[in-house]
C-alpha positions as CSV (number, residue, x, y, z in Angstrom):
1,M,81.9,106.4,120.2
2,K,80.3,109.8,121.0
3,K,83.8,111.4,120.9
4,H,84.9,110.2,117.6
5,P,81.9,109.8,115.2
6,A,83.6,112.0,112.6
7,D,86.7,109.9,112.6
8,L,84.7,106.7,112.2
9,L,82.6,108.3,109.4
10,W,85.8,109.3,107.7
11,L,87.1,105.7,107.9
12,I,83.8,104.4,106.5
13,R,84.0,106.8,103.5
14,F,87.6,105.8,103.0
15,C,86.5,102.1,102.8
16,I,83.7,102.9,100.4
17,R,86.0,104.9,98.1
18,T,88.7,102.3,98.2
19,S,86.7,99.2,97.6
20,P,82.9,99.9,97.3
21,K,81.8,96.5,95.9
22,L,83.7,94.5,98.5
23,F,82.5,96.9,101.2
24,F,78.8,96.6,100.4
25,F,79.0,92.8,99.8
26,N,80.5,92.5,103.2
27,I,77.5,94.4,104.7
28,F,75.1,92.2,102.8
29,A,76.8,89.0,103.9
30,C,76.9,90.1,107.5
31,V,73.2,90.9,107.6
32,E,72.4,87.6,105.8
33,Q,74.5,85.7,108.3
34,S,72.9,87.4,111.3
35,L,69.3,86.8,110.1
36,F,70.1,83.2,109.4
37,V,71.5,82.6,112.9
38,F,68.3,84.1,114.4
39,F,66.2,81.9,112.2
40,E,68.2,78.8,113.0
41,Y,68.4,79.2,116.8
42,T,65.0,80.7,117.5
43,I,62.4,80.1,114.8
44,W,63.6,76.8,113.4
45,I,64.5,75.1,116.7
46,G,61.4,76.5,118.3
47,Y,59.3,75.0,115.5
48,N,60.9,71.6,115.9
49,L,60.5,71.6,119.7
50,N,56.9,72.6,119.4
51,A,56.3,70.0,116.7
52,A,57.7,67.2,118.8
53,E,55.8,68.4,121.9
54,N,52.4,68.6,120.0
55,G,52.8,65.5,117.8
56,A,53.0,67.2,114.4
57,P,53.2,64.8,111.3
58,F,56.8,63.7,110.7
59,S,56.4,64.1,106.9
60,Q,55.6,67.8,107.4
61,V,58.6,68.3,109.6
62,A,60.9,66.3,107.2
63,L,59.8,68.3,104.2
64,L,60.4,71.6,105.9
65,T,63.8,70.3,107.1
66,M,64.8,69.7,103.5
67,G,63.9,73.3,102.6
68,V,65.9,74.6,105.6
69,F,68.8,72.4,104.6
70,A,68.8,74.1,101.1
71,L,68.8,77.5,102.7
72,F,71.7,76.3,104.9
73,L,73.7,75.4,101.8
74,I,73.1,78.8,100.3
75,H,74.0,80.4,103.6
76,Q,77.3,78.4,103.9
77,F,78.2,79.3,100.3
78,I,77.8,83.0,101.0
79,D,79.7,82.7,104.2
80,S,82.6,80.9,102.4
81,I,82.8,83.7,99.9
82,Y,82.6,86.3,102.6
83,F,85.3,84.9,104.9
84,Q,87.7,83.3,102.4
85,W,87.5,85.8,99.6
86,S,85.8,89.1,100.2
87,F,86.8,89.9,103.8
88,E,90.4,88.7,103.3
89,R,90.6,90.9,100.2
90,I,89.3,94.1,101.6
91,K,91.7,94.1,104.6
92,P,95.0,94.2,102.6
93,T,93.4,96.6,100.0
94,L,92.5,99.1,102.7
95,T,95.8,98.7,104.6
96,F,97.8,99.2,101.4
97,Q,95.9,102.4,100.5
98,M,96.1,103.8,104.0
99,R,99.8,103.1,104.3
100,R,100.4,104.6,100.8
101,Q,98.7,107.9,101.9
102,I,100.7,107.9,105.2
103,Y,104.0,107.3,103.3
104,E,103.2,110.1,100.8
105,K,102.4,112.4,103.6
106,A,105.6,111.4,105.5
107,C,107.6,112.6,102.5
108,S,106.0,116.0,102.6
109,V,106.0,116.9,106.3
110,D,108.4,119.6,107.3
111,L,111.7,118.6,108.7
112,S,110.9,120.6,111.8
113,C,108.2,118.0,112.6
114,Y,110.9,115.6,113.5
115,D,112.0,118.1,116.2
116,D,108.6,118.0,117.8
117,T,108.4,115.1,120.1
118,D,104.6,115.1,120.3
119,F,104.2,115.2,116.6
120,Y,106.8,112.5,116.1
121,N,105.0,110.2,118.6
122,D,101.8,110.7,116.6
123,F,103.7,110.1,113.4
124,V,105.1,106.8,114.8
125,L,101.7,105.9,116.1
126,S,100.2,106.5,112.6
127,T,102.7,104.3,110.9
128,T,102.7,101.5,113.4
129,Q,99.0,101.3,114.3
130,T,97.5,101.5,110.8
131,D,97.2,97.7,110.2
132,E,95.8,97.2,113.7
133,C,93.3,100.0,113.4
134,I,91.9,98.8,110.0
135,E,91.8,95.2,111.1
136,R,90.1,96.2,114.4
137,F,87.6,98.4,112.5
138,L,86.7,95.7,110.0
139,N,86.4,93.0,112.6
140,D,84.5,95.1,115.1
141,G,82.4,96.6,112.3
142,R,81.5,93.2,111.0
143,D,80.7,91.9,114.5
144,F,78.8,95.1,115.4
145,L,76.5,94.9,112.3
146,F,76.0,91.1,113.0
147,E,75.1,91.8,116.6
148,L,72.9,94.8,115.8
149,V,70.8,92.9,113.4
150,N,70.7,89.9,115.8
151,V,69.6,92.1,118.7
152,A,67.0,93.9,116.6
153,A,65.5,90.5,115.6
154,Y,65.6,89.2,119.2
155,F,64.1,92.5,120.4
156,S,61.2,92.2,118.0
157,Y,60.6,88.6,118.9
158,L,60.6,89.2,122.7
159,L,58.5,92.4,122.3
160,A,55.8,90.2,120.8
161,I,56.2,87.1,123.0
162,D,57.6,88.1,126.5
163,R,58.2,91.7,127.5
164,I,59.6,90.7,130.9
165,G,62.5,88.9,129.2
166,L,62.9,91.9,127.0
167,L,63.2,94.2,130.0
168,L,65.7,92.0,131.6
169,A,67.8,91.8,128.5
170,V,67.7,95.6,128.2
171,L,68.9,96.0,131.8
172,C,71.8,93.6,131.1
173,G,72.7,95.6,128.0
174,A,72.8,98.8,130.1
175,V,75.2,97.2,132.7
176,N,77.3,95.9,129.9
177,Y,77.5,99.2,128.1
178,C,78.6,101.2,131.1
179,S,81.2,98.6,132.0
180,S,82.4,98.5,128.4
181,Q,82.7,102.3,128.3
182,K,85.0,102.3,131.3
183,Y,87.0,99.4,130.0
184,A,87.6,101.0,126.7
185,M,88.6,104.4,128.3
186,L,91.1,102.5,130.4
187,E,92.4,100.6,127.4
188,K,92.9,103.8,125.4
189,D,94.7,105.6,128.3
190,A,96.9,102.6,128.8
191,R,97.9,102.5,125.1
192,L,98.7,106.2,125.1
193,C,100.9,105.8,128.1
194,K,102.7,102.8,126.7
195,T,103.3,104.2,123.2
196,P,106.4,106.3,124.0
197,L,107.8,103.6,126.3
198,E,107.3,101.0,123.6
199,R,109.0,103.2,121.1
200,E,112.0,103.7,123.4
201,R,112.2,100.0,124.1
202,A,112.0,99.2,120.4
203,Y,115.0,101.5,119.8
204,Q,117.0,99.7,122.6
205,H,116.0,96.4,121.1
206,R,117.3,97.5,117.6
207,V,120.6,98.6,119.1
208,F,121.1,95.1,120.6
209,Y,120.8,93.3,117.3
210,M,121.7,95.7,114.5
211,H,125.0,95.3,112.8
212,D,125.9,99.0,113.0
213,Y,126.2,98.9,116.8
214,A,127.7,95.4,117.3
215,K,131.4,96.4,117.3
216,E,131.0,99.4,119.7
217,L,128.9,97.4,122.1
218,R,131.5,94.8,122.3
219,L,134.3,97.3,122.7
220,H,132.4,99.2,125.3
221,P,130.6,96.7,127.6
222,D,129.6,99.4,130.0
223,M,127.4,100.9,127.2
224,H,125.8,97.5,126.8
225,S,125.2,97.5,130.5
226,Q,123.7,101.0,130.4
227,L,121.4,100.0,127.5
228,S,120.3,96.9,129.4
229,K,119.5,99.1,132.4
230,D,117.5,101.4,130.1
231,F,115.7,98.4,128.6
232,D,114.9,97.1,132.1
233,R,113.7,100.6,133.1
234,C,111.3,100.7,130.2
235,N,110.0,97.3,131.0
236,R,109.5,98.3,134.7
237,E,107.6,101.4,133.6
238,L,105.5,99.4,131.2
239,N,104.8,97.0,134.0
240,T,103.8,99.9,136.2
241,V,101.4,101.1,133.5
242,N,100.0,97.5,133.3
243,R,99.5,97.4,137.1
244,K,98.0,100.8,137.1
245,Y,95.3,99.9,134.6
246,G,95.2,96.1,134.8
247,M,93.1,95.5,137.9
248,R,90.5,98.1,136.9
249,M,90.4,96.6,133.4
250,W,89.9,93.2,134.9
251,L,87.0,94.4,137.1
252,Y,85.1,96.1,134.3
253,G,85.9,93.1,132.1
254,F,84.3,90.8,134.6
255,L,81.2,93.1,135.0
256,K,80.7,93.2,131.2
257,G,81.5,89.6,130.5
258,Y,80.0,87.5,133.3
259,M,77.7,89.4,135.6
260,P,74.7,89.9,133.3
261,I,74.4,86.3,132.1
262,Y,75.1,84.4,135.3
263,F,73.2,86.6,137.7
264,M,70.3,88.2,135.8
265,L,69.6,85.3,133.5
266,Y,69.9,82.3,135.8
267,A,69.2,83.9,139.2
268,I,66.1,85.9,138.0
269,Y,64.7,84.9,134.6
270,L,65.0,81.1,134.8
271,P,63.0,80.9,138.1
272,Y,60.4,83.2,136.5
273,L,60.1,80.8,133.5
274,L,60.0,77.7,135.7
275,Y,57.2,79.3,137.8
276,K,55.1,80.0,134.7
277,A,55.7,76.5,133.3
278,M,55.3,74.4,136.5
279,V,53.0,76.4,138.7
280,T,50.7,78.5,136.6
281,H,51.0,76.2,133.5
282,T,50.9,79.2,131.2
283,L,54.0,78.3,129.4
284,S,55.0,75.1,127.5
285,L,58.3,73.5,128.1
286,S,59.3,74.1,124.4
287,A,58.4,77.8,124.7
288,M,60.3,78.0,128.0
289,V,63.5,76.6,126.4
290,I,63.2,78.9,123.4
291,L,62.6,82.0,125.6
292,L,65.5,81.2,127.9
293,S,67.7,80.6,124.8
294,T,66.5,83.8,123.1
295,V,67.0,86.1,126.2
296,R,70.4,84.5,126.8
297,R,71.4,85.2,123.2
298,M,70.0,88.7,123.3
299,I,71.9,89.4,126.5
300,K,75.1,87.9,125.0
301,R,74.7,89.8,121.7
302,G,73.5,92.9,123.4
303,G,76.5,92.8,125.7
304,A,78.8,92.3,122.8
305,L,77.1,95.1,120.9
306,A,77.5,97.4,123.9
307,G,81.2,96.3,124.1
308,R,81.7,97.3,120.5
309,L,80.7,100.9,121.1
310,P,83.6,102.0,123.3
311,R,85.9,99.9,121.2
312,F,84.9,102.1,118.3
313,A,85.8,105.1,120.5
314,Y,89.2,103.4,121.0
315,I,89.6,102.9,117.3
316,G,88.4,106.4,116.6
317,A,91.0,107.9,118.9
318,F,93.8,106.4,116.8
319,I,92.0,107.1,113.5
320,G,91.8,110.7,114.7
321,K,95.6,110.8,115.0
322,I,96.0,109.2,111.6
323,R,93.6,111.8,110.2
324,S,95.4,114.6,111.9
325,F,98.7,113.4,110.4
326,L,97.2,113.0,106.9
327,A,95.6,116.5,107.2
328,Y,98.9,118.1,108.2
329,E,99.6,121.0,106.0
330,P,103.3,121.8,105.6
331,K,104.2,125.2,107.1
332,L,107.1,125.4,104.6
333,I,105.1,126.2,101.5
334,S,106.3,126.1,98.0
335,G,106.3,129.3,96.1
336,E,104.5,129.8,92.8
337,N,107.3,131.2,90.6
338,D,109.3,129.0,88.2
339,V,113.0,128.8,88.5
340,A,113.6,129.8,85.0
341,D,117.1,131.4,84.8
342,S,120.4,130.0,85.9
343,W,121.4,131.3,89.3
344,N,124.4,133.6,89.6
345,R,124.1,134.8,93.2
346,L,122.8,133.3,96.4
347,S,122.8,135.6,99.4
348,L,121.6,135.7,103.0
349,S,120.7,138.9,104.7
350,H,120.4,139.2,108.5
351,V,119.2,135.6,108.9
352,N,118.2,134.4,112.4
353,F,117.0,130.9,113.2
354,S,116.0,128.9,116.3
355,Y,115.1,125.3,116.9
356,P,112.2,124.8,119.3
357,D,113.0,123.0,122.5
358,S,112.2,119.3,122.5
359,D,109.4,119.9,125.0
360,S,108.0,122.9,123.3
361,T,105.9,123.3,120.2
362,S,106.5,127.0,120.1
363,R,109.6,129.2,119.7
364,I,109.1,130.9,123.1
365,S,111.7,128.8,124.7
366,A,113.5,128.0,121.5
367,R,117.2,127.4,121.1
368,E,118.9,130.1,119.0
369,V,121.2,128.6,116.5
370,L,121.9,131.3,113.9
371,R,122.2,135.0,114.6
372,D,122.4,137.8,112.1
373,I,123.9,135.7,109.3
374,S,124.8,137.7,106.2
375,L,126.9,136.3,103.3
376,E,126.9,136.2,99.5
377,I,127.8,133.3,97.2
378,T,128.4,133.8,93.5
379,R,128.4,131.2,90.8
380,G,131.6,129.1,90.5
381,Q,132.9,129.9,94.0
382,K,134.3,127.3,96.3
383,I,133.0,128.2,99.8
384,A,134.1,126.7,103.1
385,L,132.1,126.9,106.3
386,V,134.4,126.1,109.3
387,G,134.1,126.3,113.0
388,Y,133.7,124.3,116.2
389,N,130.9,121.8,116.9
390,G,127.6,123.5,117.4
391,A,128.5,126.6,115.6
392,G,125.5,126.3,113.2
393,K,127.3,125.3,110.0
394,T,125.0,122.4,109.1
395,T,121.9,124.4,110.1
396,L,123.0,127.1,107.8
397,V,123.1,124.8,104.7
398,K,119.7,123.4,105.7
399,L,118.3,126.9,105.4
400,L,120.1,127.2,102.0
401,M,118.3,124.0,100.9
402,R,115.1,125.3,102.4
403,F,114.5,122.5,104.8
404,Y,113.7,125.3,107.2
405,D,112.7,128.9,106.8
406,P,114.5,131.6,108.8
407,D,112.8,133.2,111.8
408,S,113.8,136.6,110.3
409,G,115.9,137.8,107.5
410,V,115.8,136.6,103.9
411,I,117.6,134.3,101.5
412,L,117.8,135.5,98.0
413,R,118.5,133.7,94.7
414,N,119.5,136.2,92.0
415,G,117.8,138.8,94.2
416,T,114.5,136.8,94.5
417,D,113.3,135.5,97.8
418,I,113.6,131.7,97.6
419,R,110.3,131.4,99.5
420,T,108.6,132.7,96.3
421,L,110.1,129.9,94.1
422,K,108.7,126.5,93.4
423,L,110.3,124.3,96.1
424,D,111.0,121.2,94.0
425,Q,112.6,123.3,91.2
426,Y,114.8,125.2,93.7
427,R,115.9,122.0,95.5
428,G,116.5,120.4,92.1
429,E,119.5,122.8,91.6
430,I,121.1,121.5,94.8
431,G,123.1,118.4,95.5
432,A,124.2,117.5,99.0
433,V,126.2,114.9,100.9
434,F,125.6,114.9,104.6
435,Q,127.8,113.5,107.2
436,D,124.9,111.3,108.4
437,Y,124.3,109.9,104.9
438,K,122.5,106.5,104.6
439,I,123.3,103.4,102.5
440,Y,120.1,101.6,101.4
441,A,119.4,97.9,101.1
442,A,119.4,98.1,97.3
443,S,121.9,97.7,94.5
444,L,124.9,100.0,94.1
445,R,123.3,101.4,90.9
446,E,120.1,102.3,92.9
447,N,122.1,103.8,95.7
448,V,123.7,106.2,93.2
449,V,120.7,107.0,91.0
450,M,118.3,107.3,94.0
451,D,115.3,107.0,91.6
452,S,113.7,104.5,89.2
453,C,116.5,103.0,87.2
454,T,116.3,102.8,83.4
455,M,119.0,100.1,83.3
456,D,120.2,101.5,79.9
457,R,123.7,102.0,78.7
458,Q,123.7,105.7,79.2
459,E,122.6,105.4,82.8
460,T,125.2,102.7,83.4
461,Y,128.0,104.9,82.0
462,A,126.8,107.9,84.2
463,V,126.7,105.8,87.3
464,E,130.2,104.3,86.7
465,S,131.5,107.8,85.9
466,A,130.1,109.2,89.1
467,L,131.6,106.4,91.1
468,H,135.0,106.9,89.4
469,R,135.0,110.7,90.1
470,A,134.1,109.9,93.8
471,K,137.2,107.7,93.8
472,F,135.2,104.5,94.3
473,N,137.2,101.6,92.8
474,L,134.8,99.0,91.4
475,T,137.6,96.5,90.8
476,A,139.2,96.8,94.2
477,Q,135.8,96.3,96.0
478,K,135.4,92.8,94.4
479,L,131.8,93.4,93.7
480,K,130.4,90.2,92.3
481,Y,127.8,91.9,90.1
482,Q,129.6,95.3,89.7
483,I,127.1,98.1,90.0
484,E,124.2,95.6,90.3
485,T,125.7,94.2,93.5
486,P,123.3,94.5,96.4
487,L,124.6,96.7,99.3
488,T,124.2,95.5,102.9
489,T,123.5,91.8,103.8
490,E,120.1,92.6,105.3
491,F,118.1,90.9,102.6
492,E,120.6,89.4,100.2
493,K,123.3,86.9,101.1
494,D,125.4,88.1,98.1
495,G,125.2,91.6,99.4
496,V,128.3,93.6,100.4
497,N,128.8,95.7,103.5
498,L,131.1,98.6,102.5
499,S,133.5,100.3,104.8
500,G,132.7,103.7,106.2
501,G,135.0,105.4,103.7
502,E,133.7,103.5,100.7
503,S,130.1,104.1,101.8
504,Q,130.9,107.8,101.9
505,K,132.2,107.7,98.3
506,V,128.9,106.2,97.2
507,A,127.1,109.1,99.0
508,I,129.4,111.5,97.1
509,A,128.7,109.7,93.8
510,R,125.0,110.4,94.3
511,T,125.7,114.1,94.0
512,L,128.2,113.8,91.2
513,Y,125.7,111.7,89.2
514,R,123.4,114.6,88.7
515,S,124.2,118.0,87.1
516,H,123.5,120.3,90.1
517,E,124.1,124.0,90.0
518,L,125.1,124.0,93.7
519,I,126.9,121.2,95.5
520,I,126.9,121.1,99.3
521,M,129.4,118.8,101.1
522,D,128.9,118.4,104.9
523,E,132.1,116.8,106.1
524,P,132.6,114.9,102.8
525,S,136.0,113.6,103.8
526,S,135.3,112.6,107.4
527,A,135.5,108.9,106.7
528,L,138.2,109.0,104.0
529,D,141.9,108.3,104.3
530,P,144.4,111.1,103.6
531,A,145.1,110.0,100.0
532,S,141.4,109.7,99.2
533,E,140.8,113.1,101.0
534,Y,143.4,114.7,98.8
535,Q,142.0,113.2,95.6
536,L,138.5,114.3,96.6
537,N,139.7,117.9,97.2
538,Q,141.2,117.9,93.8
539,E,137.9,116.7,92.3
540,L,136.1,119.5,94.2
541,K,138.5,122.0,92.6
542,Q,137.5,120.7,89.2
543,L,133.9,120.9,90.1
544,A,134.3,124.5,91.2
545,K,135.4,125.6,87.8
546,D,131.8,125.8,86.5
547,K,129.7,125.0,89.6
548,T,129.4,126.3,93.1
549,V,130.6,124.1,96.0
550,I,129.9,124.8,99.6
551,F,131.6,122.4,102.0
552,I,131.7,122.1,105.8
553,S,134.8,120.7,107.3
554,H,136.6,120.5,110.6
555,R,139.8,119.9,108.7
556,L,141.1,123.3,107.8
557,A,143.6,121.9,105.4
558,A,140.7,121.1,103.1
559,A,139.4,124.7,103.4
560,K,142.6,126.6,102.7
561,D,142.1,126.6,98.9
562,A,138.5,127.9,99.1
563,D,137.7,131.2,97.4
564,C,136.1,132.3,100.7
565,I,136.2,130.9,104.2
566,Y,133.5,131.7,106.7
567,M,134.5,131.1,110.3
568,M,131.5,130.5,112.5
569,K,131.2,130.6,116.3
570,K,128.1,130.3,118.5
571,G,125.8,130.9,115.5
572,R,127.6,133.9,114.1
573,I,130.0,134.5,111.3
574,V,132.9,136.0,113.1
575,E,135.4,136.1,110.2
576,H,135.5,135.6,106.5
577,G,138.1,135.8,103.8
578,T,140.7,133.7,102.1
579,H,143.0,131.4,104.0
580,V,145.9,133.9,103.8
581,Q,143.7,136.8,104.8
582,L,142.4,135.0,107.9
583,L,145.8,133.9,109.0
584,Q,147.0,137.5,108.7
585,L,144.0,138.6,110.7
586,G,145.1,136.4,113.6
587,G,141.6,135.7,114.9
588,E,139.5,132.6,115.6
589,Y,140.5,130.9,112.3
590,C,144.1,131.4,112.9
591,K,143.8,129.9,116.4
592,M,142.0,126.9,115.1
593,W,144.6,126.5,112.3
594,N,147.5,126.6,114.7
595,L,145.8,124.1,117.0
596,Q,145.4,121.6,114.1
597,A,148.9,122.3,112.8
598,K,150.4,121.4,116.2
599,A,149.0,117.9,115.9
600,Y,151.3,117.3,112.9
601,Q,154.5,118.8,114.5
């Protein structure tokens, strides 16, 4: 707990802000419950035992019992509200608000964060451990307050009645606290070791059952065998972690759970009470029973209280990661200038860019992807980026969309550095279709609109028009509900699983649906048949009349009609010009063209 007080205080403030009435009612109910338990098992039972031993009038005891019964009914009523209404309401409320903040932050983190393994692990931990952390905090917080009030009541009682019993209970609490601290540290270390292994195992598990992988795994049984080996390896490594920490966790668990009660209470304190009751006759049997019960309860509650403290440290460690994630400030900062005028020219001047290595958070050992890139794009042009795999084509368009900022050099829009422009406005001018597009478990309409749908006639016409321009044939697909048909069968039995080519047309339709100034196509025809590819290229020509289209393609036939072709190799632009000019040059483009042409001879 000493290491993470700020994290726990942050979580408490979060709870108060989110649901103040429920939070304070839970505190009241917890204190009331604790005091009633102390009253019931110490004061009330002690009174009855003493009354029976000393021959108190039955009517007096009966009358008092009726009063206690009334208090018991009130106590039970408060408890029912607490457990069945209040406590069960506060947990989903807090979880929902926390997850909402995490999801909002996840949408704003830099794309480069996904390249940082450590950050990504913390990101995964934040999203997967939220429910558990909040539930643990509420449960442990409730129990901690209950036990704290209980221990305070028992402490006061023993301080007045039997200080020997109080001293013994305090010693037991110290043993329990030390054992609990070690146990919690081991538990936290074990969890941190297991998180990346569990993430890897979860991935392997998804591969085994997800539809996207089913065909290839059956076609390539060796891959299935390799994945099984990886799955087994993860399990072995997890078992190694469990063996590494398991025995020590058991030992400290034994010390904190059994040693205090069974040794100190029954081996030391009980003989002491029997001596006072049977030898010195300074203690009545009723008082002996109550003292033994009180000390036992204080040891038990004190041990549980001590056990909560390191558990809070455990919770605080993960809350700290969630706080760090929520406090992350994007390094890619939006500019302050409005994008007021229509753009006419987009240029890159001596741009260099590197991805950090997967095991490095700095760019000291970074992988250089783009080197000294300079080019200019004017409005209405049809630009083609071509080259071999790994040439940096996709990275270049990611810089144009400002998913990353260059290490050096500058990107200008109408002569203005794009870093000075408001990010949402700048990106709003750009539409893109990536080769790793995704189809969502939603309706066809929602997959095209990619926003809250109005469901009006104008929107319907725009969606159908975009699908038509993308060469998606609604009639041929036999969609039961037309554009309202759910895509994928993950949640809807009436859903439709589109082919790769048809899915790509949906992704293209997303871009065509909106009126973008600049359209980027990253391998837009990779999953299309030749006829559809030809039709798409004709559509791109029509778009290029009043818009700018940048497309990446390995198929040079699609690039030959571009106004300007940029040939990239190892992160550099090695050639640029029209198709005819580059063939005449006889360089890298010409070589690549001839290689592809041979395949059709």
